[in-house]
C-alpha positions in Angstrom: 137.2 -110.2 134.8 134.2 -110.5 132.5 134.6 -109.2 129.0 132.4 -106.3 128.1 130.8 -106.3 124.7 132.3 -103.6 122.5 128.9 -102.1 121.9 128.4 -101.6 125.7 130.2 -98.5 126.9 130.3 -97.4 130.5 129.9 -93.7 131.2 131.3 -92.0 134.3 128.5 -91.5 136.8 128.3 -87.7 136.3 128.0 -88.1 132.5 125.3 -90.7 132.9 123.3 -88.5 135.2 123.7 -85.5 132.8 122.6 -87.6 129.8 119.5 -88.9 131.8 118.6 -85.3 132.7 118.9 -84.2 129.1 116.7 -87.0 127.9 114.1 -86.3 130.6 114.1 -82.6 129.8 113.7 -83.3 126.1 110.8 -85.7 126.7 109.1 -83.2 129.0 109.5 -80.4 126.5 108.1 -82.6 123.7 105.2 -83.6 126.0 104.3 -80.0 126.9 104.7 -78.8 123.3 102.0 -81.3 122.2 104.3 -83.5 120.1 104.0 -86.5 122.3 100.7 -88.3 123.0 99.8 -90.0 126.3 102.7 -92.1 127.6 100.8 -95.4 127.5 101.3 -97.6 124.5 98.7 -97.7 121.9 96.2 -100.6 122.0 97.7 -103.9 121.1 96.2 -106.1 118.5 94.3 -108.2 121.0 92.9 -105.1 122.8 91.9 -103.6 119.4 90.1 -106.9 118.6 88.4 -106.9 122.0 87.2 -103.3 121.6 86.1 -103.9 118.1 84.2 -107.0 119.2 82.8 -105.0 122.1 81.6 -102.2 119.8 79.9 -104.8 117.5 78.4 -106.6 120.5 77.2 -103.3 122.0 75.6 -102.4 118.7 74.0 -105.8 118.5 72.6 -105.7 122.0 75.4 -105.9 124.6 78.5 -107.5 125.9 78.6 -110.6 128.0 79.2 -110.4 131.7 82.9 -111.4 131.5 83.6 -108.6 128.9 81.8 -106.1 131.1 83.8 -107.1 134.1 87.0 -106.8 132.2 86.1 -103.3 130.9 85.2 -102.2 134.4 88.5 -103.4 135.8 90.4 -101.8 132.9 88.5 -98.6 133.6 89.7 -98.4 137.2 93.2 -99.3 136.2 93.3 -96.6 133.5 92.0 -94.0 135.9 94.7 -94.8 138.5 97.5 -94.9 136.0 97.2 -91.4 134.3 100.3 -89.3 134.3 98.5 -86.3 135.8 97.8 -86.9 139.5 94.8 -84.7 139.8 93.2 -86.1 136.7 93.9 -89.6 138.0 92.3 -88.7 141.4 89.1 -87.4 139.6 88.9 -90.4 137.2 89.5 -92.9 140.0 86.7 -91.4 142.1 84.4 -91.3 139.1 85.3 -94.9 138.2 84.7 -96.0 141.9 81.3 -94.3 142.0 80.0 -95.1 138.5 81.8 -98.1 137.0 79.1 -100.6 138.1 76.3 -98.3 136.7 77.8 -97.8 133.2 76.3 -99.6 130.2 78.3 -101.4 127.5 78.5 -98.4 125.2 79.5 -96.1 128.0 82.4 -98.5 128.9 83.5 -98.5 125.2 83.2 -94.7 125.1 85.5 -94.6 128.2 88.1 -96.6 126.2 87.9 -94.0 123.4 88.3 -91.1 125.9 91.3 -92.8 127.6 93.2 -92.8 124.3 93.4 -89.0 124.6 96.3 -87.3 126.4 95.8 -86.0 130.0 95.4 -82.3 129.0 92.7 -83.1 126.4 90.8 -85.3 128.9 90.9 -82.5 131.5 89.8 -79.9 129.0 87.0 -82.1 127.7 85.6 -83.0 131.1 85.9 -79.4 132.4 84.1 -78.1 129.2 87.0 -75.9 128.2 87.4 -77.7 124.9 84.7 -78.7 122.4 84.4 -82.5 122.0 84.7 -84.1 118.6 81.5 -86.0 117.5 83.0 -89.4 118.5 84.0 -88.1 122.0 80.8 -86.1 122.6 79.0 -89.0 124.3 76.5 -89.4 127.1 79.5 -90.6 129.2 81.3 -87.3 128.7 78.1 -85.4 129.7 77.8 -87.6 132.8 81.4 -86.9 133.7 80.8 -83.1 133.3 77.7 -83.3 135.5 79.6 -85.4 138.1 82.4 -82.8 138.2 79.9 -80.0 138.8 77.8 -81.9 141.3 80.5 -83.4 143.4 82.1 -81.7 146.4 85.5 -80.0 146.2 88.4 -82.5 146.1 91.4 -82.5 148.3 94.4 -83.0 146.0 96.5 -84.2 149.0 94.1 -87.0 150.0 
């Protein structure tokens, strides 16, 4: 029999399930009380450098084609991977319809918006919450207009 390290302790199956349920309940309670941000990790150092370089490039006249392609792919991935399914559906449809039309600054504005938690993004797009000056961008206005102008969505599609 293989030796088990002293720091590794096996729990009976029922105890392990109970512990997992308690952890999930605590995480859900923290998320709903507003103490936990969006579950995705914060931007890594390379992503921060890329976005900072993109902001500088956008201010100086634009991103190169490769950077724009990367931001468009990232936009679609971020839309699909939101925790809230309905928000993910809306963002995915928006990204599919408009990603190719967005300019460099709008793609960078999207990155800023995606750093917000799901509830904040939903409230900003729906107009239930006032946007801070850094989030009140032409992209957010475009998303609000798209929400009003588009047909009703089927949440089961």
